[in-house]
C-alpha positions in Angstrom: -22.4 8.2 6.6 -20.9 7.2 3.3 -23.2 6.8 0.3 -23.0 3.7 -1.9 -21.8 5.8 -4.8 -18.9 7.3 -2.8 -18.2 3.8 -1.4 -17.9 2.1 -4.8 -16.0 5.0 -6.4 -13.6 4.8 -3.6 -13.2 1.0 -3.9 -12.5 1.4 -7.6 -10.1 4.2 -7.0 -8.3 2.1 -4.4 -8.1 -0.9 -6.7 -6.6 1.3 -9.6 -4.1 2.9 -7.3 -3.0 -0.5 -5.9 -2.6 -1.9 -9.4 -0.5 1.0 -10.5 1.6 0.7 -7.3 2.2 -3.0 -7.9 3.3 -2.2 -11.5 5.7 0.4 -10.2 7.0 -2.2 -7.7 7.9 -4.5 -10.5 9.4 -1.8 -12.8 11.7 -0.6 -10.0 13.9 -3.6 -10.7 14.9 -1.9 -14.0 15.9 1.2 -12.1 18.2 -0.6 -9.7 15.8 -0.7 -6.8 14.6 -4.0 -5.2 11.4 -5.5 -6.7 8.9 -5.6 -3.9 6.3 -8.3 -4.4 3.9 -7.6 -1.6 1.5 -10.5 -2.6 4.4 -13.0 -2.4 5.4 -11.6 1.0 1.9 -11.9 2.3 1.6 -15.5 1.1 4.9 -16.3 2.9 3.4 -14.9 6.1 0.1 -16.7 5.6 1.8 -20.1 5.0 4.3 -19.7 7.9 1.8 -20.9 10.5 0.9 -24.1 8.6 2.7 -27.4 8.1 1.8 -27.5 4.4 1.3 -24.4 2.2 -2.5 -24.0 1.7 -2.3 -20.4 0.4 -1.1 -19.5 -3.1 -0.3 -16.1 -4.7 -3.9 -15.5 -5.5 -4.6 -15.2 -1.7 -1.6 -12.9 -1.2 -2.6 -10.6 -4.1 -6.2 -10.6 -2.9 -5.0 -9.5 0.6 -2.7 -6.9 -1.0 -5.6 -5.4 -3.1 -7.9 -5.4 -0.1 -5.3 -3.5 1.8 -5.1 -0.9 -0.9 -8.9 -0.6 -1.0 -9.0 -0.2 2.8 -6.4 2.5 2.6 -8.6 4.4 0.1 -11.6 4.1 2.4 -9.5 5.2 5.4 -8.5 8.3 3.3 -12.1 9.2 2.3 -13.7 8.5 5.7 -11.0 9.8 8.2 -8.3 11.8 6.5 -9.5 13.7 3.5 -10.8 16.7 5.5 -7.7 16.8 7.7 -4.8 17.0 5.2 -4.4 20.3 3.3 -3.4 20.9 -0.3 -4.4 20.1 -3.8 -4.8 16.5 -5.0 -1.1 16.1 -5.9 0.2 17.5 -2.6 -2.3 15.4 -0.6 -1.3 12.3 -2.6 2.4 12.9 -1.7 1.5 13.5 2.0 -0.6 10.3 2.1 2.1 8.3 0.3 4.7 9.4 2.9 2.3 8.7 5.7 1.6 5.2 4.4 5.4 4.6 3.9 6.2 5.6 7.4 3.5 3.4 8.9 4.5 0.5 6.7 8.2 0.8 7.6 7.6 1.3 11.3 4.6 -1.0 12.0 3.4 -3.2 9.1 6.6 -4.5 7.7 8.1 -5.5 11.0 4.8 -7.3 12.0 4.5 -9.1 8.7 8.1 -10.1 8.7 7.8 -11.5 12.2 4.6 -13.4 11.2 6.6 -14.9 8.3 9.3 -16.1 10.6 11.9 -13.5 9.9 12.7 -10.0 11.1 13.2 -7.1 8.6 13.7 -4.6 11.4 12.1 -1.1 11.6 12.3 0.6 8.3 14.0 -2.6 6.9 17.2 -1.9 8.8 17.9 -5.6 9.3 17.9 -6.4 5.5 20.7 -6.5 3.0 19.8 -3.1 1.4 17.8 -1.0 3.9 18.3 2.3 2.1 17.2 0.9 -1.3 14.1 -0.8 0.4 13.1 2.5 2.0 13.4 4.2 -1.4 11.5 1.5 -3.1 8.7 1.5 -0.5 8.5 5.3 -0.7 8.4 5.3 -4.5 5.6 2.7 -4.4 3.6 4.6 -1.7 4.0 8.0 -3.3 2.7 6.5 -6.5 -0.3 5.0 -4.7 -1.1 8.3 -3.0 -0.9 10.4 -6.1 -2.8 7.9 -8.3 -5.5 7.5 -5.5 -6.0 11.3 -5.3 -6.2 11.6 -9.0 -8.8 8.8 -9.3 -10.8 10.2 -6.4 -10.7 13.7 -8.1 -11.9 12.3 -11.4 -14.6 10.2 -9.7 -15.8 13.3 -7.8 -15.2 11.9 -4.3 -14.7 14.7 -1.9 -14.6 12.7 1.4 -16.9 12.9 4.4 -17.6 16.0 6.5 
């Protein structure tokens, strides 16, 4: 069972890691990579099933941050004891894992829900290689920042 202290430290760590990842997503435009605004993509997906557009960017960003917090909880509860290495290596491994799952499962499902098809690993977009690199950069940042935050917070994970 997870204690309330570990839960809240994990939630805060997930929030911080998601925030840093979203800042990296916007900064990537200056590096020649696509700017990936996940909150906007989620809003488009939410609004696709409605005649009007009841959801605004606040809902998309809330869902985005909740996803980041859930990923932090998934790490602590299910994966922390199964992936080897120090905090930095574990962050890189988790970032790659998130990027693979995102490109293979989440992005195609969200794009279909939004009325479009990105393809697996964004292959049906205008710049699939750059989108893969942008997503990998974002997720590596998330993983490393999450592991650093969890280390500083003293969260070891569950046995």
